[in-house]
N, CA, C and O of each residue as an XYZ file, in Angstrom:
932
protein
N      23.901   -156.213    184.236
C      22.806   -156.933    184.438
C      23.225   -158.363    185.091
O      24.362   -158.826    185.176
N      22.022   -158.930    185.521
C      22.171   -160.425    186.090
C      22.003   -160.838    184.860
O      21.537   -160.198    183.916
N      22.574   -162.437    184.891
C      22.236   -163.272    184.463
C      20.573   -163.562    184.046
O      19.556   -163.031    184.491
N      20.738   -164.568    183.065
C      18.810   -164.768    182.752
C      18.566   -166.001    183.894
O      17.541   -165.908    184.568
N      19.443   -167.116    184.128
C      19.408   -167.551    185.531
C      19.390   -167.262    187.301
O      19.345   -168.000    188.285
N      19.451   -165.769    187.081
C      19.262   -164.781    188.290
C      19.051   -163.797    188.037
O      19.776   -162.810    188.170
N      17.344   -163.919    187.352
C      16.659   -162.430    187.165
C      16.725   -161.906    188.311
O      16.659   -162.602    189.324
N      16.890   -160.353    188.355
C      16.610   -159.430    189.221
C      15.052   -159.339    189.540
O      14.336   -159.215    188.547
N      14.372   -159.385    190.880
C      13.226   -159.127    191.100
C      13.041   -158.204    192.151
O      13.746   -158.079    193.152
N      11.932   -157.505    191.806
C      11.317   -156.448    193.112
C       9.780   -157.190    193.676
O       8.803   -157.537    193.012
N       9.929   -157.233    194.554
C       8.498   -158.006    195.419
C       7.863   -156.660    196.481
O       8.355   -156.037    197.422
N       6.478   -156.613    195.740
C       5.917   -155.823    196.466
C       4.923   -156.303    197.668
O       3.831   -155.910    197.259
N       4.760   -156.770    198.594
C       3.649   -157.034    199.622
C       2.760   -156.400    200.329
O       2.949   -156.634    201.523
N       1.916   -155.736    200.154
C       1.086   -154.731    200.559
C      -0.764   -154.940    201.303
O      -1.551   -154.102    201.744
N      -0.855   -156.363    201.149
C      -2.022   -156.825    201.525
C      -2.167   -156.804    202.918
O      -3.278   -157.266    203.175
N      -1.508   -156.453    204.043
C      -2.019   -156.656    205.268
C      -1.205   -155.494    206.009
O      -0.732   -154.562    205.358
N      -1.065   -155.587    207.365
C      -1.391   -154.540    208.662
C       0.386   -153.467    208.313
O       0.635   -152.267    208.427
N       1.331   -154.783    207.834
C       2.852   -154.198    207.721
C       3.255   -154.400    206.322
O       2.380   -155.136    205.867
N       3.768   -154.246    205.764
C       4.041   -154.272    204.386
C       5.315   -154.414    204.366
O       6.138   -154.250    205.266
N       5.477   -154.828    202.948
C       6.874   -155.446    202.930
C       7.505   -155.181    201.478
O       6.818   -155.712    200.606
N       8.899   -154.342    200.867
C       9.422   -154.391    200.054
C      10.981   -155.198    200.260
O      11.800   -155.217    201.179
N      10.922   -155.731    199.119
C      12.209   -157.004    198.731
C      12.651   -156.679    197.550
O      11.949   -156.090    196.729
N      14.032   -157.078    197.313
C      14.962   -157.251    196.036
C      15.627   -158.478    196.101
O      16.450   -158.563    197.013
N      15.484   -159.487    195.348
C      15.923   -160.676    194.779
C      16.283   -160.969    193.854
O      15.744   -160.971    192.747
N      17.693   -161.390    194.327
C      18.701   -162.368    192.505
C      18.165   -163.842    192.403
O      18.734   -164.795    192.935
N      16.826   -163.945    191.547
C      16.592   -165.336    191.339
C      15.850   -165.697    192.651
O      15.031   -164.820    192.927
N      15.880   -166.744    193.573
C      15.432   -167.273    194.583
C      15.909   -166.589    195.978
O      15.284   -166.446    197.029
N      16.817   -166.333    195.733
C      17.833   -165.930    197.203
C      17.364   -163.779    197.065
O      17.682   -162.940    196.223
N      16.496   -163.688    198.396
C      16.746   -162.224    198.304
C      17.784   -161.612    199.261
O      18.422   -161.928    200.265
N      17.583   -160.346    198.246
C      18.724   -159.642    198.404
C      18.787   -158.253    199.394
O      19.741   -157.488    199.536
N      17.554   -158.197    199.975
C      17.267   -156.788    200.737
C      15.997   -156.870    201.014
O      15.373   -157.538    200.190
N      15.151   -156.272    202.197
C      14.153   -156.798    202.921
C      14.069   -155.266    203.632
O      15.084   -154.893    204.219
N      12.667   -154.186    203.596
C      12.258   -153.493    203.872
C      10.973   -153.590    204.302
O      10.196   -153.558    203.348
N      10.264   -153.732    205.701
C       9.088   -153.716    206.426
C       8.435   -152.387    206.294
O       9.174   -151.434    206.539
N       7.523   -152.187    206.044
C       6.963   -150.566    206.028
C       6.134   -150.623    207.101
O       5.557   -151.575    207.625
N       6.171   -148.844    207.486
C       4.933   -148.327    208.615
C       4.056   -149.497    208.706
O       3.720   -150.105    207.689
N       3.597   -149.903    210.095
C       2.502   -150.789    210.525
C       1.032   -149.938    210.524
O      -0.088   -150.429    210.666
N       1.375   -148.546    210.325
C      -0.023   -147.691    210.299
C      -0.330   -147.549    209.119
O      -0.755   -146.484    208.674
N      -0.086   -149.083    208.112
C      -0.515   -149.251    206.431
C      -0.185   -147.768    205.604
O      -0.741   -147.920    204.516
N       0.369   -146.603    205.619
C       0.883   -145.618    205.538
C       1.555   -145.867    203.988
O       2.200   -144.919    203.541
N       1.448   -146.998    203.211
C       2.009   -147.776    202.028
C       2.258   -146.359    201.057
O       3.335   -145.895    200.682
N       1.037   -145.915    200.828
C       1.219   -144.683    199.633
C       2.708   -143.878    200.082
O       3.753   -143.990    199.442
N       2.585   -143.281    200.981
C       3.675   -142.437    201.519
C       5.034   -143.255    201.538
O       6.042   -142.630    201.205
N       5.181   -144.761    201.939
C       6.480   -145.140    202.567
C       7.329   -146.199    201.264
O       8.403   -146.802    201.285
N       6.196   -146.045    200.152
C       6.625   -147.408    199.333
C       7.290   -147.395    198.696
O       8.158   -148.244    198.494
N       6.957   -145.655    197.747
C       8.136   -145.352    196.602
C       9.579   -145.083    197.207
O      10.587   -145.675    196.821
N       9.553   -144.065    198.258
C      11.014   -144.336    199.107
C      11.458   -145.594    199.646
O      12.613   -145.507    200.062
N      10.990   -146.631    199.771
C      11.388   -147.958    200.403
C      11.790   -148.546    199.090
O      12.884   -149.046    199.355
N      11.487   -148.834    197.529
C      11.993   -149.401    196.839
C      13.048   -148.513    196.412
O      14.135   -149.088    196.351
N      13.078   -146.562    195.911
C      14.439   -146.556    195.754
C      15.728   -146.501    196.424
O      16.699   -146.126    195.768
N      15.908   -146.935    198.047
C      16.229   -147.325    198.702
C      17.558   -148.436    198.857
O      18.765   -148.474    199.097
N      16.113   -149.487    198.456
C      16.789   -151.006    198.373
C      17.636   -150.608    197.289
O      18.866   -150.627    197.330
N      16.943   -150.251    196.330
C      17.603   -150.571    194.658
C      18.927   -149.735    194.920
O      20.031   -150.231    194.698
N      18.791   -148.634    195.331
C      20.422   -147.992    195.773
C      21.287   -148.678    196.142
O      22.454   -148.701    195.749
N      20.411   -149.754    197.516
C      21.604   -150.540    198.480
C      22.354   -151.434    197.492
O      23.488   -151.848    197.732
N      21.692   -151.712    196.389
C      21.999   -153.289    195.684
C      23.000   -152.082    194.428
O      23.968   -152.463    193.771
N      22.502   -150.859    194.397
C      23.540   -150.582    193.157
C      22.869   -150.885    192.022
O      23.498   -150.989    190.969
N      21.591   -151.057    192.060
C      20.371   -151.162    190.945
C      19.929   -150.110    190.178
O      20.302   -149.215    190.937
N      19.474   -149.588    189.352
C      18.394   -149.095    188.713
C      17.246   -149.896    188.253
O      17.107   -151.107    188.082
N      16.346   -148.733    188.076
C      14.998   -149.675    188.284
C      14.597   -149.857    186.781
O      13.505   -150.393    186.593
N      15.268   -149.515    185.775
C      15.629   -150.866    184.044
C      16.506   -151.803    184.591
O      16.597   -152.736    183.793
N      17.206   -151.993    185.598
C      18.043   -153.127    186.035
C      17.083   -154.278    186.243
O      17.575   -155.394    186.080
N      15.827   -154.215    186.567
C      14.864   -155.106    186.887
C      13.983   -155.871    185.785
O      13.073   -155.369    185.126
N      14.438   -157.162    185.729
C      13.566   -158.155    185.232
C      12.115   -158.273    185.400
O      11.293   -158.277    184.484
N      11.883   -158.366    186.604
C      10.327   -158.508    186.717
C      10.144   -157.748    188.081
O      11.072   -157.345    188.782
N       8.518   -157.588    188.405
C       8.155   -157.303    189.843
C       7.417   -157.570    189.908
O       6.508   -157.320    189.117
N       7.326   -158.415    191.141
C       6.194   -159.300    191.438
C       5.351   -158.664    192.912
O       5.840   -158.483    194.027
N       4.142   -158.453    192.511
C       2.945   -158.092    193.621
C       2.050   -158.879    194.046
O       1.353   -159.685    193.429
N       2.095   -158.604    195.185
C       0.767   -159.419    195.888
C      -0.586   -158.665    195.455
O      -0.825   -157.458    195.431
N      -1.499   -159.907    195.076
C      -2.994   -158.887    194.613
C      -4.293   -158.867    195.678
O      -5.300   -158.162    195.617
N      -3.909   -159.934    196.729
C      -5.243   -159.951    197.663
C      -5.547   -161.372    197.600
O      -5.109   -162.319    196.946
N      -6.415   -161.221    198.468
C      -7.476   -160.391    199.223
C      -6.688   -160.036    200.428
O      -5.780   -160.653    200.985
N      -7.312   -158.763    200.733
C      -6.182   -157.951    201.855
C      -6.840   -156.892    202.097
O      -8.059   -156.733    202.024
N      -5.945   -156.071    202.421
C      -6.043   -154.634    202.670
C      -6.699   -153.525    201.415
O      -5.893   -153.016    200.636
N      -7.761   -153.295    201.325
C      -8.270   -152.702    200.301
C      -7.289   -151.718    199.488
O      -6.837   -151.811    198.347
N      -7.107   -150.643    200.591
C      -6.081   -149.556    200.209
C      -4.898   -150.062    199.931
O      -4.385   -149.775    198.850
N      -4.121   -151.052    200.995
C      -2.732   -151.769    200.575
C      -2.650   -152.146    199.520
O      -1.596   -151.886    198.941
N      -3.690   -152.916    198.790
C      -3.975   -153.311    197.707
C      -3.717   -152.559    196.573
O      -2.931   -152.941    195.705
N      -4.527   -151.175    196.507
C      -4.526   -150.541    195.273
C      -3.282   -149.600    195.356
O      -3.048   -148.775    194.473
N      -2.621   -149.737    196.285
C      -1.189   -148.959    196.268
C      -0.205   -149.514    195.712
O       0.449   -149.127    194.744
N      -0.045   -150.915    196.660
C       0.879   -151.702    195.862
C       0.916   -152.440    194.448
O       1.891   -153.060    194.023
N      -0.430   -152.258    193.717
C      -0.665   -152.818    192.589
C      -0.432   -151.659    191.677
O       0.172   -151.723    190.606
N      -0.940   -150.652    192.176
C      -0.855   -149.520    191.106
C       0.526   -148.933    191.053
O       0.871   -148.374    190.012
N       1.461   -149.014    192.205
C       3.084   -149.074    191.897
C       3.769   -150.098    191.133
O       4.757   -149.944    190.414
N       2.937   -151.477    191.445
C       4.051   -152.525    190.046
C       3.560   -152.034    189.019
O       4.505   -151.756    188.280
N       2.538   -151.748    188.512
C       2.009   -151.472    187.021
C       2.343   -150.853    186.632
O       2.479   -151.178    185.453
N       2.934   -149.191    186.937
C       3.207   -147.996    187.243
C       4.630   -148.193    186.510
O       4.955   -147.652    185.454
N       5.584   -149.268    187.447
C       7.094   -149.615    187.038
C       7.283   -150.293    186.196
O       8.332   -150.183    185.561
N       6.448   -151.137    185.914
C       6.736   -152.210    184.665
C       5.992   -151.837    183.786
O       5.914   -152.713    182.923
N       5.165   -150.634    183.471
C       5.181   -149.623    182.634
C       6.305   -148.902    181.990
O       6.664   -148.856    180.814
N       6.803   -148.309    183.153
C       8.122   -147.730    182.674
C       8.818   -147.818    182.582
O       9.348   -146.982    181.849
N       9.761   -148.961    183.209
C      10.810   -149.967    182.866
C      11.054   -150.933    181.725
O      12.096   -151.317    181.192
N       9.587   -151.250    181.481
C       9.410   -152.292    180.323
C       9.612   -153.528    180.928
O       9.679   -154.358    180.021
N       9.834   -154.434    182.777
C      10.052   -155.293    183.399
C       8.822   -155.996    183.278
O       7.737   -155.425    183.166
N       8.986   -157.293    183.300
C       8.052   -158.201    183.579
C       6.861   -157.777    184.708
O       7.379   -157.243    185.688
N       5.590   -157.874    184.788
C       4.920   -157.251    185.901
C       4.126   -159.404    186.394
O       3.889   -160.227    185.510
N       3.951   -159.653    187.780
C       3.371   -161.049    187.724
C       2.946   -160.517    188.984
O       3.664   -160.196    189.932
N       1.510   -160.451    188.876
C       0.518   -160.571    189.919
C       0.523   -161.792    190.491
O       0.461   -162.671    189.631
N       0.592   -162.383    192.080
C       0.501   -163.332    192.852
C      -0.526   -163.357    193.933
O      -0.826   -162.415    194.667
N      -1.013   -164.532    193.932
C      -2.241   -164.464    194.705
C      -1.955   -164.581    196.416
O      -1.748   -165.695    196.897
N      -1.958   -163.699    197.043
C      -1.760   -163.769    198.617
C      -2.140   -164.892    199.156
O      -1.211   -165.352    199.821
N      -3.328   -165.731    199.189
C      -3.468   -167.108    200.026
C      -2.506   -167.844    199.236
O      -1.938   -168.518    200.096
N      -1.936   -168.149    198.038
C      -0.976   -169.076    197.529
C       0.173   -168.643    198.155
O       0.491   -169.539    198.937
N       0.902   -167.801    198.212
C       1.895   -167.571    198.623
C       1.814   -168.197    200.439
O       2.676   -168.873    201.001
N       0.491   -167.695    201.029
C       0.483   -168.215    202.512
C       0.442   -169.806    202.185
O       1.388   -170.389    202.715
N      -0.406   -170.630    201.456
C      -0.519   -171.687    201.336
C       1.161   -172.594    201.032
O       1.472   -173.757    201.289
N       1.891   -171.568    200.453
C       3.242   -172.573    200.522
C       4.247   -172.368    201.102
O       5.344   -172.780    200.722
N       4.001   -171.549    202.345
C       4.647   -171.837    203.748
C       4.036   -172.573    204.813
O       4.365   -172.480    205.995
N       2.998   -173.419    204.282
C       2.700   -174.384    205.775
C       3.348   -176.020    205.679
O       3.403   -176.842    204.764
N       3.754   -176.019    206.982
C       4.447   -177.280    207.113
C       4.309   -178.809    205.843
O       3.277   -179.028    205.208
N       5.124   -179.358    205.773
C       5.235   -180.347    205.112
C       3.889   -181.478    205.313
O       3.238   -181.902    204.357
N       3.674   -181.799    206.541
C       2.915   -182.537    207.204
C       1.339   -182.150    206.631
O       0.549   -183.092    206.696
N       0.899   -181.086    206.174
C      -0.079   -180.431    205.878
C      -0.444   -180.945    204.650
O       0.293   -180.842    203.669
N      -1.444   -181.451    204.623
C      -2.439   -182.044    203.005
C      -3.594   -181.066    202.414
O      -3.913   -180.778    201.261
N      -4.178   -180.606    203.918
C      -5.526   -179.917    203.315
C      -5.286   -178.748    204.110
O      -4.981   -178.910    205.292
N      -5.376   -177.630    203.647
C      -5.466   -176.091    204.354
C      -6.563   -175.475    203.547
O      -7.061   -175.639    202.433
N      -6.742   -174.635    204.666
C      -7.901   -173.497    204.583
C      -6.861   -172.267    204.948
O      -6.105   -172.229    205.918
N      -7.005   -171.388    204.033
C      -6.386   -169.728    203.982
C      -7.527   -168.882    204.343
O      -8.658   -169.143    203.934
N      -7.279   -167.913    205.068
C      -8.259   -167.297    206.159
C      -8.130   -165.946    206.204
O      -7.239   -165.733    207.026
N      -8.559   -164.850    205.742
C      -8.603   -163.643    205.840
C     -10.143   -162.996    206.499
O     -11.231   -163.565    206.590
N      -9.740   -161.581    206.905
C     -11.518   -161.251    207.735
C     -11.702   -160.441    206.088
O     -10.962   -159.954    205.233
N     -13.525   -160.723    206.361
C     -14.015   -160.251    205.127
C     -15.322   -159.295    205.713
O     -16.415   -159.072    205.192
N     -14.719   -158.807    207.071
C     -15.855   -158.125    207.938
C     -17.151   -158.812    208.075
O     -17.361   -159.938    207.624
N     -17.957   -158.143    208.672
C     -19.537   -158.757    209.013
C     -19.148   -160.152    209.644
O     -20.041   -160.888    209.224
N     -18.576   -160.672    210.172
C     -18.156   -162.151    210.966
C     -18.572   -162.958    209.276
O     -19.440   -163.785    208.996
N     -17.719   -162.405    208.574
C     -16.941   -163.430    207.561
C     -16.124   -163.203    207.109
O     -15.492   -162.159    207.274
N     -15.791   -164.277    206.235
C     -14.214   -164.701    206.065
C     -13.802   -164.778    204.621
O     -14.747   -165.169    203.935
N     -12.768   -164.549    203.960
C     -12.396   -164.752    202.753
C     -11.711   -166.620    203.047
O     -10.934   -166.892    203.962
N     -12.057   -167.283    202.394
C     -11.819   -168.787    202.508
C     -11.012   -169.507    201.135
O     -11.788   -169.792    200.224
N      -9.843   -169.765    200.935
C      -9.494   -170.837    199.942
C      -8.897   -171.887    200.485
O      -8.237   -171.765    201.517
N      -9.055   -173.094    199.837
C      -8.524   -174.537    200.138
C      -7.842   -174.977    199.083
O      -8.225   -175.172    197.930
N      -6.592   -175.143    199.674
C      -5.390   -175.853    199.128
C      -5.376   -177.574    199.644
O      -6.099   -178.030    200.530
N      -4.602   -178.170    199.027
C      -4.894   -179.326    198.837
C      -3.414   -180.142    198.250
O      -2.685   -179.344    197.660
N      -2.998   -181.209    198.296
C      -2.105   -182.075    198.220
C      -2.077   -183.531    198.315
O      -2.695   -183.817    199.341
N      -1.643   -184.627    197.717
C      -1.586   -185.842    197.867
C      -0.631   -186.346    198.769
O      -0.665   -187.388    199.423
N       0.295   -185.392    198.709
C       1.702   -186.168    199.981
C       2.692   -184.657    200.114
O       2.452   -183.668    199.421
N       3.696   -184.716    201.025
C       4.280   -184.138    201.277
C       5.222   -183.351    200.438
O       5.273   -182.125    200.341
N       5.822   -184.075    199.955
C       6.572   -184.061    198.326
C       6.069   -183.101    197.730
O       6.922   -182.232    197.550
N       4.697   -182.727    197.175
C       3.740   -182.053    196.324
C       3.547   -180.448    196.694
O       3.501   -180.268    197.911
N       3.475   -179.743    196.225
C       3.049   -177.938    196.586
C       1.589   -178.393    196.915
O       0.955   -179.317    196.405
N       1.135   -177.330    198.098
C      -0.636   -177.438    197.990
C      -0.292   -176.327    196.498
O       0.535   -175.647    195.890
N      -1.652   -176.827    196.573
C      -2.698   -176.113    195.327
C      -4.049   -175.803    195.326
O      -4.874   -176.595    195.780
N      -4.463   -174.350    194.696
C      -5.961   -174.447    194.878
C      -7.109   -175.868    194.946
O      -7.102   -176.600    193.957
N      -7.549   -176.030    195.483
C      -8.732   -177.024    195.313
C      -9.958   -176.389    195.124
O     -10.794   -176.994    194.453
N     -10.207   -175.417    195.528
C     -11.163   -174.184    195.462
C     -11.098   -172.696    195.107
O     -10.061   -172.046    195.241
N     -12.207   -172.202    194.667
C     -12.091   -170.833    194.370
C     -12.065   -170.271    195.663
O     -12.340   -170.924    196.670
N     -11.586   -168.497    195.671
C     -11.604   -168.327    196.541
C     -13.027   -167.405    196.917
O     -13.315   -166.461    196.181
N     -13.799   -167.706    197.982
C     -14.886   -167.154    198.455
C     -15.186   -166.719    199.498
O     -14.453   -167.160    200.383
N     -16.170   -165.828    199.953
C     -16.894   -165.411    201.356
C     -17.600   -166.204    201.788
O     -18.522   -166.737    201.170
N     -17.307   -166.396    202.833
C     -18.115   -167.251    203.699
C     -18.813   -167.139    205.158
O     -17.816   -167.200    205.878
N     -19.811   -167.025    205.940
C     -20.211   -166.781    207.179
C     -19.100   -167.988    208.099
O     -18.960   -169.202    207.954
N     -18.252   -166.709    209.341
C     -17.462   -167.703    210.026
C     -18.021   -168.945    210.363
O     -17.523   -170.055    210.176
N     -19.256   -168.623    210.952
C     -20.169   -170.053    212.026
C     -20.444   -171.444    210.762
O     -20.644   -172.633    211.012
N     -20.374   -170.860    209.594
C     -20.855   -172.115    208.664
C     -19.725   -173.030    208.320
O     -19.624   -174.257    208.339
N     -18.440   -171.518    207.818
C     -17.314   -172.198    207.256
C     -16.946   -172.914    208.731
O     -17.157   -174.127    208.751
N     -16.484   -172.389    209.823
C     -15.953   -173.411    210.778
C     -16.794   -174.770    211.021
O     -16.220   -175.857    210.948
N     -18.131   -174.676    211.304
C     -18.871   -175.885    211.295
C     -18.820   -177.431    210.198
O     -19.428   -178.499    210.272
N     -17.653   -176.826    209.093
C     -17.262   -177.658    208.193
C     -16.016   -178.054    208.214
O     -15.586   -178.776    207.313
N     -15.450   -177.755    208.965
C     -13.957   -178.472    209.239
C     -14.133   -179.714    209.814
O     -15.240   -179.932    210.308
N     -13.340   -180.527    209.860
C     -12.832   -181.758    210.103
C     -11.311   -181.922    210.596
O     -10.338   -181.338    210.122
N     -11.324   -182.915    211.731
C      -9.639   -182.920    212.361
C      -8.771   -183.222    211.458
O      -7.635   -183.553    211.797
N      -9.109   -183.169    210.271
C      -7.992   -183.166    209.831
C      -7.589   -182.490    208.299
O      -6.866   -182.836    207.364
N      -8.508   -181.293    208.606
C      -7.753   -179.978    208.003
C      -7.373   -179.285    209.036
O      -7.604   -179.419    210.238
N      -6.406   -178.088    208.093
C      -5.425   -177.312    208.962
C      -6.124   -176.021    208.634
O      -7.207   -176.085    208.052
N      -5.570   -174.775    208.974
C      -6.151   -173.640    209.056
C      -5.011   -172.799    208.745
O      -4.102   -173.309    209.399
N      -4.482   -171.681    208.044
C      -3.662   -170.781    208.505
C      -3.900   -169.395    207.823
O      -4.953   -169.518    207.198
N      -3.446   -168.235    207.668
C      -3.514   -166.936    207.014
C      -3.751   -165.975    208.685
O      -3.673   -166.315    209.866
N      -4.100   -164.511    207.886
C      -4.390   -163.595    208.508
C      -5.423   -163.255    209.489
O      -5.303   -162.442    210.406
N      -6.718   -164.146    209.125
C      -7.939   -164.305    209.969
C      -7.881   -164.798    211.178
O      -8.789   -164.603    211.985
N      -6.761   -165.529    211.472
C      -6.780   -166.494    212.863
C      -6.083   -165.040    213.421
O      -6.708   -165.003    214.481
N      -5.453   -164.135    213.450
C      -5.188   -163.057    214.656
C      -6.578   -162.884    215.113
O      -6.705   -163.144    216.310
N      -8.091   -162.377    214.267
C      -9.158   -162.378    214.395
C     -10.197   -163.404    214.900
O     -11.136   -163.141    215.652
N      -9.906   -164.560    214.400
C     -10.835   -165.489    214.662
C     -10.444   -167.009    215.284
O     -11.163   -167.993    215.460
N      -8.997   -166.793    215.546
C      -8.251   -168.023    216.019
C      -8.834   -168.685    217.222
O      -8.861   -169.914    217.288
N      -9.470   -167.662    218.515
C      -9.612   -168.049    219.632
C     -10.996   -168.394    219.899
O     -11.458   -168.632    221.015
N     -11.760   -168.408    218.567
C     -13.296   -169.107    218.470
C     -13.259   -170.690    217.849
O     -14.259   -171.404    217.774
N     -11.975   -171.060    217.444
C     -12.281   -172.585    216.676
C     -12.286   -173.542    218.239
O     -12.118   -173.262    219.426
N     -12.546   -174.640    217.542
C     -12.996   -176.008    218.337
C     -11.491   -176.190    218.465
O     -10.616   -175.730    217.731
N     -11.315   -177.280    220.002
C      -9.798   -178.054    219.458
C      -9.721   -178.753    218.798
O      -8.546   -178.773    218.430
N     -10.406   -179.638    218.193
C      -9.760   -180.097    217.184
C      -9.222   -180.094    215.720
O      -8.784   -180.884    214.883
N      -9.574   -178.409    215.915
C      -9.096   -177.752    214.420
C      -7.272   -177.525    214.615
O      -6.453   -177.154    215.456
N      -7.349   -178.034    213.207
C      -5.385   -177.499    213.304
C      -5.078   -176.198    212.794
O      -5.598   -175.791    211.755
N      -4.039   -175.333    213.645
C      -3.814   -174.141    213.180
C      -1.949   -174.491    212.738
O      -1.186   -175.280    213.295
N      -1.730   -173.735    211.775
C      -0.120   -173.851    211.934
C       0.650   -173.026    212.625
O       0.114   -172.523    213.612
N       1.663   -172.758    212.418
C       2.323   -171.780    212.802
C       2.475   -170.283    213.284
O       3.661   -170.125    212.991
N       2.166   -169.359    213.699
C       1.955   -167.945    213.782
C       2.642   -167.625    212.647
O       2.039   -167.233    211.649
N       4.183   -167.776    212.682
C       4.932   -166.939    211.916
C       4.820   -167.394    210.346
O       5.513   -166.814    209.510
N       3.876   -168.510    209.948
C       3.352   -168.450    208.546
C       1.836   -168.234    208.351
O       1.293   -168.769    207.384
N       1.115   -167.475    209.218
C       0.049   -166.926    208.742
C      -0.184   -165.524    207.669
O      -1.229   -165.161    207.129
N       1.080   -164.961    207.599
C       0.960   -163.852    206.588
C       2.169   -164.333    205.492
O       3.145   -165.077    205.585
N       1.509   -163.411    204.275
C       2.326   -163.739    203.252
C       4.058   -163.399    203.460
O       4.311   -162.370    204.088
N       5.120   -164.151    203.001
C       6.264   -163.749    202.931
C       6.783   -163.403    201.862
O       6.395   -164.053    200.892
N       7.794   -162.327    201.592
C       8.314   -161.809    200.340
C       9.058   -162.871    199.533
O       9.037   -162.962    198.305
N       9.622   -163.548    200.258
C      10.474   -165.063    199.616
C       9.302   -165.707    199.085
O       9.311   -166.066    197.908
N       8.216   -165.912    199.870
C       7.220   -166.900    199.034
C       6.625   -166.431    198.010
O       5.810   -167.097    197.371
N       6.971   -165.163    197.703
C       5.934   -163.904    196.708
C       7.372   -164.605    195.671
O       7.081   -165.399    194.776
N       8.402   -164.339    195.834
C       9.310   -164.586    195.172
C       9.623   -165.511    194.655
O      10.317   -165.541    193.639
N       9.146   -166.530    195.292
C       9.317   -167.939    194.601
C       8.216   -167.907    194.127
O       8.391   -166.875    193.478
N       7.105   -168.211    193.884
C       5.824   -168.161    192.886
C       5.925   -167.537    191.792
O       5.919   -168.044    190.671
N       6.074   -165.823    192.205
C       6.902   -165.166    191.124
C       7.578   -165.756    190.046
O       7.324   -165.718    188.842
N       8.744   -166.469    190.850
C      10.161   -166.629    189.964
C       9.533   -167.907    189.494
O      10.358   -168.459    188.765
N       8.579   -168.531    189.575
C       8.274   -170.301    188.783
C       7.503   -169.722    187.751
O       7.149   -170.603    186.966
N       6.966   -168.233    187.327
C       6.056   -167.802    186.447
C       6.951   -167.786    185.423
O       7.126   -168.520    184.450
N       7.621   -166.549    185.939
C       8.916   -166.203    184.840
C       9.630   -166.990    184.599
O       9.953   -166.839    183.421
N      10.292   -168.102    185.176
C      10.785   -169.331    184.314
C      10.220   -169.766    183.162
O      10.876   -170.039    182.157
N       8.469   -169.887    183.288
C       8.018   -170.474    182.358
C       7.579   -169.098    181.381
O       6.769   -169.398    180.504
N       7.866   -168.093    181.398
C       7.759   -167.185    180.561
C       6.289   -166.449    180.169
O       5.857   -165.871    179.172
N       5.728   -166.809    181.580
C       4.125   -166.095    181.499
C       4.714   -164.471    182.360
O       5.832   -164.305    182.848
N       3.953   -163.792    182.338
C       3.426   -162.331    182.774
C       2.231   -162.064    182.657
O       1.464   -162.905    182.188
N       1.775   -160.767    183.077
C       0.548   -160.170    183.131
C       0.294   -159.002    182.527
O       1.208   -158.204    182.317
N      -0.985   -158.750    182.171
C      -0.807   -157.326    181.581
C      -0.749   -156.301    182.360
O      -1.147   -156.526    183.503
N      -0.462   -155.460    182.186
C      -0.250   -154.218    182.846
C      -1.320   -153.278    183.024
O      -1.636   -152.715    184.072
N      -1.911   -153.154    181.745
C      -3.240   -152.526    181.898
C      -4.826   -153.076    182.356
O      -5.850   -152.409    182.503
N      -4.532   -155.050    182.576
C      -5.062   -155.380    183.325
C      -5.703   -155.756    184.786
O      -6.786   -155.948    185.338
N      -4.257   -155.728    185.040
C      -4.328   -156.394    186.387
C      -4.991   -155.784    187.734
O      -4.726   -154.595    187.909
N      -5.740   -156.345    188.633
C      -6.213   -155.586    189.151
C      -6.430   -155.928    190.779
O      -6.511   -157.151    190.670
N      -6.558   -155.708    192.009
C      -6.573   -156.219    193.270
C      -7.855   -157.411    192.963
O      -8.884   -157.289    192.298
N      -7.213   -158.824    193.897
C      -8.387   -159.738    194.021
C      -9.440   -159.393    195.385
O      -9.027   -159.393    196.544
N     -10.417   -159.196    195.115
C     -11.470   -158.888    196.425
C     -12.494   -159.199    195.578
O     -12.504   -158.987    194.366
N     -13.513   -159.798    196.350
C     -14.980   -160.217    195.737
C     -16.272   -159.423    196.026
O     -17.365   -159.558    195.476
N     -15.817   -158.324    197.282
C     -16.949   -157.358    197.655
C     -16.229   -155.781    197.891
O     -15.049   -155.440    197.976
N     -17.431   -155.059    197.948
C     -16.847   -153.633    198.132
C     -16.453   -153.650    199.278
O     -16.943   -154.357    200.159
N     -15.070   -152.504    199.485
C     -15.088   -151.952    200.840
C     -16.246   -151.721    201.732
O     -17.387   -151.870    201.295
N     -16.031   -151.380    202.904
C     -17.138   -150.913    203.883
C     -17.758   -149.120    203.070
O     -18.889   -148.694    202.837
N     -16.534   -148.586    202.885
C     -16.986   -147.459    202.501
C     -17.741   -147.164    200.777
O     -18.609   -146.419    200.321
N     -16.940   -148.088    200.310
C     -18.193   -148.565    199.159
C     -19.230   -148.670    199.280
O     -20.028   -147.838    198.849
N     -19.654   -150.018    200.079
C     -21.086   -150.058    200.473
C     -21.683   -149.277    201.257
O     -22.823   -149.727    201.365
N     -21.597   -148.540    201.753
C     -22.043   -146.950    202.501
C     -22.578   -146.205    201.721
O     -23.610   -145.545    201.847
N     -21.530   -146.342    200.471
C     -21.977   -145.321    199.561
C     -22.551   -145.647    198.606
O     -22.662   -144.744    197.777
N     -23.192   -147.027    198.220
C     -23.923   -147.346    197.342
C     -25.373   -147.800    197.849
O     -26.352   -148.206    197.222
N     -25.121   -147.554    199.404
C     -26.150   -147.837    199.962
C     -27.050   -146.390    200.094
O     -28.263   -146.202    199.997
N     -26.073   -145.578    200.321
C     -26.808   -144.463    200.391
C     -27.484   -143.455    199.410
O     -27.938   -142.361    199.747
N     -27.489   -144.163    197.694
C     -27.436   -143.865    196.962
C     -29.095   -143.733    196.678
O     -29.505   -143.291    195.605
């Protein structure tokens, strides 16, 4: 069993097109597996977890915590990742830590970024948006606004030449930005397992944990399928 100073962590990131499963000893990643790009997280996730644990010689009950990305992002991916994390935490008694996906993306921004909007597609030409700020490069970016859904045109019009943008939404909307908008390098647009591990470990060291029965994916609107079903009633 790892010492308290080096807890054994399982990280699940299923919010986007490519899922990630990782193990960490404290802040150091020990193993990483990327899941199938076709979003077959339900099929691939459990075997990937089992293989990574076996590769490290760990049993599920050796884990101190499971850290899961809670969104916003893919509806199906988030449900699968969170349900898997909740089930594992309940079965083994380890700590469950649900981490905001946008917070993980924000902590990947370069030091020069003081104001950052993280975005992802909310469909119908709208975005999920959350702003993060800091007063100096020595500080972490922290949320300055709550997560919201905004029309792309209205949000874009509010940007200044001091603002930076990151997030998966750049894949779809990046070419529509005016030249004055500052965009972080593409490698930082998507949440990394190491970033989730870092944020989760900070909470674990503070003695925090999430309720296995209360954690839900973070999104502000129903999926397209749910909206169509509601509209047909």
